[in-house]
C-alpha positions in Angstrom: 0.0 0.1 -0.4 2.7 2.0 0.8 4.0 1.7 -2.9 0.7 2.5 -4.3 0.7 6.1 -2.1 4.2 7.2 -3.6 5.5 8.7 -6.9 8.6 7.9 -9.3 11.0 10.6 -10.5 9.4 9.9 -13.7 6.1 10.6 -12.2 7.2 13.2 -10.4 8.4 15.3 -13.3 4.6 14.4 -14.9 3.1 16.0 -12.0 5.6 19.0 -12.4 5.1 19.2 -15.8 1.0 19.6 -15.5 1.5 22.4 -13.0 3.9 24.5 -15.5 7.1 23.7 -13.8 10.4 22.9 -16.0 12.1 19.6 -14.5 15.8 20.5 -16.4 16.6 16.9 -15.9 16.2 13.8 -14.3 19.8 12.3 -13.0 19.9 8.3 -11.9 17.0 6.3 -12.1 14.2 7.6 -13.3 11.6 4.4 -12.3 13.0 5.4 -8.4 10.1 5.8 -6.1 9.7 7.9 -2.8 6.9 7.9 0.0 8.0 10.1 2.5 9.6 13.6 2.1 11.8 15.5 4.4 13.5 19.4 3.6 15.8 18.4 7.2 18.9 15.5 6.0 18.5 14.8 9.7 14.8 13.6 9.6 15.3 11.8 5.9 14.3 8.1 6.2 14.5 4.9 3.6 13.0 5.9 0.2 11.9 9.7 1.5 12.0 12.5 -1.0 14.4 15.0 0.1 13.8 18.6 -0.6 16.9 21.0 -0.6 15.9 24.6 0.3 18.5 27.5 0.7 18.1 28.7 3.8 19.3 32.5 5.5 22.1 29.9 7.5 21.9 26.3 5.9 21.2 25.7 2.1 19.8 21.9 2.2 22.3 21.2 -1.2 25.0 20.9 1.1 23.7 17.6 2.4 22.1 16.3 -0.5 25.1 14.0 -1.2 24.4 12.9 2.9 21.1 11.8 2.2 21.5 9.3 -0.6 23.7 7.3 1.9 20.6 8.0 4.6 18.0 6.2 2.7 16.7 8.9 0.2 15.5 7.4 -3.1 15.1 10.8 -4.8 16.4 14.5 -4.7 14.9 17.6 -5.6 17.5 20.4 -6.4 17.9 23.6 -8.1 19.7 23.2 -10.9 21.8 26.6 -10.6 23.2 25.1 -7.1 23.4 21.4 -8.7 26.1 22.3 -11.1 28.7 22.8 -8.5 28.7 19.1 -7.3 26.6 17.4 -10.6 29.9 15.4 -11.2 30.0 13.6 -7.4 26.1 13.3 -7.9 26.1 11.4 -10.8 28.7 9.0 -9.7 26.6 8.9 -6.1 23.4 7.6 -7.9 25.4 5.4 -10.2 24.3 1.6 -9.3 21.4 3.3 -7.1 18.1 3.4 -7.3 17.6 6.4 -6.9 17.1 9.9 -8.3 17.5 13.5 -8.8 15.1 15.7 -9.9 16.7 19.5 -11.3 14.1 22.2 -11.1 14.5 25.9 -10.8 13.2 26.3 -7.4 12.5 23.7 -5.3 10.0 24.9 -2.5 7.5 26.1 -5.8 8.1 22.2 -7.2 7.8 21.1 -3.5 4.6 22.8 -3.2 3.1 21.1 -6.1 4.2 17.9 -5.5 2.7 18.3 -2.2 -0.6 19.1 -3.7 -0.6 16.4 -5.9 -0.1 13.9 -3.3 -3.3 15.5 -1.1 -5.4 15.3 -4.2 -4.9 11.6 -4.3 -7.3 11.3 -1.3 -10.3 12.0 -2.7 -12.5 11.1 0.3 -10.4 13.1 3.1 -12.8 15.8 4.1 -10.2 18.9 4.9 -10.7 21.1 7.4 -8.3 24.2 8.1 -6.9 26.1 10.7 -5.5 30.1 10.7 -5.5 33.0 12.5 -3.2 35.4 15.2 -3.3 33.4 18.1 -4.8 29.8 19.3 -4.5 28.3 15.7 -2.2 25.0 17.2 -4.5 24.5 20.3 -8.0 25.1 18.3 -6.3 22.3 15.6 -5.9 20.0 18.3 -9.6 20.7 20.0 -10.8 19.9 16.8 -8.5 16.6 16.0 -9.6 15.6 19.4 -13.6 16.4 18.9 -13.4 14.3 15.4 -11.1 12.1 16.5 -13.7 10.0 19.0 -15.2 8.1 16.3 -13.5 8.8 13.3 -9.9 8.4 11.7 -8.1 12.2 11.6 -5.0 13.2 10.5 -3.3 16.5 11.7 -0.1 18.5 11.2 2.7 16.8 13.4 3.3 20.0 15.7 3.0 23.1 14.1 4.1 22.1 10.9 1.8 25.3 9.3 4.2 27.1 6.5 5.0 26.7 2.9 7.3 24.0 3.6 5.8 22.5 7.3 2.1 22.0 5.3 3.6 20.8 2.4 5.6 18.1 4.3 2.5 17.7 6.3 0.9 16.1 3.3 2.9 12.8 3.2 1.5 12.5 6.5 -2.3 11.1 5.1 -3.0 7.5 4.6 -6.1 5.8 3.3 -7.8 5.3 6.3 -8.0 8.9 7.2 -11.6 10.2 6.9 -10.5 13.9 8.2 -8.1 16.3 7.9 -7.1 18.9 10.2 -4.4 21.4 9.5 -3.1 24.5 10.9 -2.4 27.3 8.2 0.2 30.0 9.3 1.7 33.0 7.7 4.9 35.4 7.8 4.5 37.0 5.0 2.3 38.5 2.2 1.4 35.8 -0.5 2.1 32.8 2.0 -1.5 31.8 2.9 -2.5 32.1 -1.2 0.2 29.1 -1.5 -1.3 27.1 1.4 -5.0 27.0 0.2 -4.0 26.1 -3.0 -1.8 23.5 -1.5 -5.1 22.4 0.9 -8.0 23.7 -0.8 -10.0 23.2 2.4 -13.7 22.1 2.7 -13.7 23.9 5.7 -12.2 26.8 6.8 -11.6 28.5 10.1 -10.5 32.1 11.4 -9.7 32.3 14.9 -9.2 35.8 15.3 -7.2 38.7 13.3 -4.6 39.9 15.9 -1.1 41.6 15.5 1.1 38.4 14.9 3.7 39.2 12.7 2.6 43.1 11.9 6.3 44.0 11.5 6.8 41.6 8.8 3.0 42.2 7.0 2.9 45.7 7.6 -0.7 46.2 9.3 -3.7 44.3 11.0 -5.7 45.2 7.5 -2.9 43.7 5.6 -3.2 40.6 8.3 -7.0 40.4 7.8 -6.7 40.4 4.1 -3.6 37.5 4.2 -5.8 35.3 6.5 -8.9 35.7 4.7 -7.2 34.0 1.9 -7.8 30.7 3.7 -10.7 30.8 1.7 -9.4 32.0 -1.8 -10.6 27.9 -2.8 -14.3 28.2 -2.2 -16.1 27.7 -5.2 -19.6 27.8 -3.5 -20.3 24.0 -1.4 -17.2 25.0 1.1 -17.8 26.2 4.9 -16.0 28.8 6.6 -15.9 30.1 10.3 -15.3 33.6 11.6 -15.2 34.6 14.8 -18.2 36.7 16.0 -16.3 39.4 17.9 -13.7 40.8 15.9 -13.3 43.8 14.4 -12.8 41.5 10.5 -16.0 39.9 11.3 -17.8 41.4 8.7 -14.6 41.7 5.9 -13.7 38.2 6.4 -17.4 37.2 5.2 -17.9 39.6 2.4 -17.6 38.1 -0.8 -16.7 34.8 0.1 -17.8 32.0 -2.3 -18.9 29.7 0.3 -21.2 29.2 3.4 -19.5 31.4 6.1 -21.3 31.1 10.1 -19.7 32.5 13.2 -18.9 31.0 16.3 -18.3 32.2 20.2 -20.1 32.6 23.2 -23.7 33.8 21.1 -23.4 32.1 18.4 -22.4 28.3 18.2 -25.4 26.3 17.7 -26.2 24.2 21.1 -23.7 26.4 23.1 -25.7 26.2 26.6 -23.4 28.6 28.9 -20.4 27.2 30.8 -19.0 27.3 34.4 -15.5 28.4 34.9 -13.3 26.2 36.9 -10.5 28.2 37.5 -7.4 26.2 37.0 -9.6 23.0 36.4 -11.1 24.5 33.1 -14.1 24.8 32.0 -17.6 23.1 31.9 -19.6 23.6 29.2 -22.7 22.7 28.0 -23.2 22.1 24.6 -26.1 19.9 22.9 -27.7 18.6 26.1 -24.0 17.2 27.2 -22.0 18.4 29.8 -18.1 18.4 28.8 -15.7 19.0 31.4 -12.8 20.9 28.8 -9.5 21.4 30.6 -7.9 23.9 28.9 -8.0 27.2 31.0 -9.0 31.0 30.0 -12.0 32.2 28.2 -9.5 32.2 24.8 -9.2 28.7 25.2 -13.2 28.3 25.8 -13.6 30.0 22.7 -11.0 27.9 21.3 -13.1 24.7 22.2 -16.4 26.4 20.8 -14.5 26.8 17.4 -14.0 23.2 17.1 -18.2 22.2 18.7 -18.9 24.3 15.4 -16.9 22.3 13.1 -18.3 19.3 14.8 -22.1 20.3 14.4 -21.6 21.4 11.1 -20.3 17.8 10.4 -23.3 16.0 12.1 -20.9 14.7 15.2 -22.7 12.8 17.6 -22.4 15.2 20.5 -21.0 12.6 22.9 -18.5 11.1 20.9 -17.4 15.2 20.3 -17.9 15.5 23.9 -15.5 12.6 24.9 -13.2 13.2 22.2 -12.5 17.4 23.1 -12.2 16.3 27.2 -9.1 14.3 26.0 -7.5 17.5 24.8 -4.0 18.6 26.9 -2.6 21.7 26.9 0.5 22.1 24.2 3.9 23.1 25.4 3.5 26.4 26.5 0.5 26.7 25.9 -1.3 27.9 29.1 0.4 24.6 30.9 -0.9 24.5 34.5 2.2 23.2 36.8 1.2 22.9 40.2 3.8 22.4 42.8 5.4 24.6 45.8 4.4 27.3 43.5 1.8 27.1 41.0 3.4 28.0 37.4 1.4 28.7 34.3 3.6 28.0 31.4 2.2 30.7 28.2 5.8 31.8 26.9 5.0 29.8 23.6 4.1 32.8 21.2 2.8 36.1 22.3 1.6 39.1 20.8 -0.4 41.9 22.7 -3.7 40.3 22.5 -2.5 37.0 24.0 -0.7 38.9 26.4 -3.4 40.6 27.9 -5.3 37.4 27.8 -3.1 35.9 30.0 -3.3 38.3 32.2 -6.8 38.7 32.3 -7.1 34.4 32.9 -4.5 35.1 36.0 -6.7 37.7 37.4 -9.7 36.0 37.4 -8.7 33.2 39.6 -9.8 33.3 42.9 -6.0 32.7 44.2 -4.7 33.3 47.8 -1.0 33.4 47.3 0.6 36.9 45.1 0.5 36.7 42.1 4.4 37.5 40.0 3.9 38.3 36.0 6.9 37.6 34.3 6.3 39.0 30.8 9.1 38.9 28.0 9.8 40.6 24.6 7.0 40.2 21.6 8.8 39.6 18.1 7.9 40.6 14.6 6.5 43.4 15.2 8.7 45.7 13.6 7.8 49.4 13.6 4.3 48.7 16.2 6.7 47.1 18.7 7.5 49.9 21.4 3.6 51.1 21.3 2.6 47.3 21.4 5.1 46.9 24.6 3.5 49.9 25.8 -0.3 48.7 25.4 0.5 45.7 27.6 2.5 47.6 29.7 -0.2 49.7 30.6 -3.0 46.5 31.2 0.2 44.6 33.3 -0.3 48.2 35.5 -4.0 47.9 36.2 -3.6 43.9 36.7 -3.9 42.0 39.8 -0.1 41.2 40.2 2.0 41.5 43.0 5.0 41.9 41.0 6.1 42.2 37.7 9.6 40.8 36.3 10.2 42.0 32.8 12.3 40.4 30.3 13.9 41.7 27.2 15.4 44.9 25.6 12.2 44.9 23.3 10.6 45.0 26.4 12.0 47.7 27.9 8.9 50.2 26.9 6.4 47.9 28.6 8.4 48.2 31.9 8.5 51.9 31.3 4.5 52.1 30.9 4.4 49.8 33.7 5.7 52.5 35.6 4.1 55.5 34.6 1.1 54.3 34.8 1.6 53.9 38.7 2.2 50.1 38.9 1.9 49.2 42.8 3.6 46.4 43.0 7.2 45.4 43.1 8.7 45.9 39.5 11.8 44.5 37.5 13.7 44.6 34.6 16.5 42.6 33.4 18.3 41.2 30.0 20.2 38.6 31.6 18.2 35.3 32.1 20.2 34.2 35.2 19.8 37.3 36.7 16.2 37.8 36.2 15.6 34.2 37.6 18.0 34.8 40.6 15.3 37.5 41.4 12.7 35.5 41.1 13.6 33.5 43.3 14.6 35.6 45.6 11.0 36.8 45.7 8.9 34.1 45.5 7.6 31.9 48.9 5.5 28.8 48.3 1.6 29.6 47.6 2.4 32.1 45.1 1.7 31.8 41.3 3.7 32.9 38.2 2.7 33.5 34.5 5.2 32.9 32.0 4.6 34.9 28.8 7.0 35.8 25.7 7.8 35.4 22.6 9.1 31.7 21.7 12.2 32.4 20.4 12.7 34.3 24.0 12.7 30.7 25.5 11.2 32.2 28.6 10.8 28.7 30.2 14.0 28.8 31.7 13.1 30.8 34.2 11.1 27.6 35.5 14.3 26.1 36.5 14.4 28.9 39.5 10.8 28.3 40.5 10.2 25.8 43.3 8.7 22.7 42.2 
């Protein structure tokens, strides 16, 4: 069966030709087949296609020959770059059941291959999730709600980019009934590319925020890009948009499909929820009580997004509820770590909206101990960075925090704004992680609550080493 799912080098050339992409040459055995794909030479499996992608720091072409020894059966190379080692490449292919395809742009070619691989699974119901924040959690919730009664495939981790989504198409297998795939973008035009690869039957936008605003330019531009998740709709498809979002009407306008709102007022069958604090929510939906373990109002809305999709697909309420109850927080996404000090680890990503949501959640807890909010730099905000950090600083000043520990040079305006707005607790700014950790350790005592919130590359989870277990 796996053999039937693969492509040979000659079949790949035909696929690319149909997509208008020229294969300049096939070196080696054109009958060589591949059944998986990798863009990282360390992840090449036996019988894989290795896609050599030029990068800012590393060029995949430098590792192409080594992947043949690692089991790759096909290489996708850029012709201009392969010229530098073509003689060695031909020698390495000699006597092997392996081939190299030379094209002008490996990413563009790989996207066409990924699209064709996905199209081979005609019965797969395709569900695409995008948004400025919450898309990975929402993807997990949708997959969980459907997987209680059906076979579901989704992106591993957050492989959601032009490269990641293409790689994820090789995760699909004949037994899968639903494909739930996260679709992320950080440049103009990327969402259109993703939509052309995946062509979702159902698409949901979690929200329009300020993530990647430094790369995209404005919220208007972000909304325009996110709306492209619906760009392959031609009538029978279904979309979902958040009921309270500023761009709700814009996202719906002109889409050739049926578009519904989701949220506290508009998710069909939703009859209210009880806030269980650090234990999540009790959701009443379609006559079923769901113990939903993810914390915070933002995660409640993510859960309702999943129920909206499940309802649209006619899922059995009891089965969908059972699936949703199985969801667990992913690393750095609203994780609750209980110990001598209660830790809210929410440092996988950060922007002004998610930072305010995290503080609002911690403020809402009926917590007897002190609250310490550790807030690190928010990145990829470009010219909006200072204003965004000041906005969070203002929110932090009016929060219920007893102490604010601010980390990172980009976050200095946050620190300044919190002081300017009259924050009355202890406030501290640092750019060295060890000095920050030591200061936190000195301030803490048993029974306190700590929030960690920052962009992923800040690696704020390192602070956890200084927090009593």
